[in-house]
C-alpha positions, 0 to 999 in steps of 0.5 A: 602193394609192397614197396621195393628198394627202388621206391624207397630210394625215391622217398628216403630223403623225406623220411626222418633220420633213424635214431636209437637202436634201429633193429629193423629195415625201413623198407620192412617197416613201411611194407608192414604198415602198408599191409595193415592199412590195405588189409584192415588187419590187427597188428597181432595178425601181421604175417610172420614175414614182417617180423614180430608185430610188437617190434613194428607196432612200437 
């Protein structure tokens, strides 16, 4: 499952305010976390479409 922009709009108010140097979109981050949870993969095995795994992991 991947979240869409419409899904994000429904939960955005429940998310913490972004701070610091935010270099990735919240939607992309959430979809990467969901991918890891659903597939049980290691962060290093995250597909490239999510960006660099270290950026998402940290």
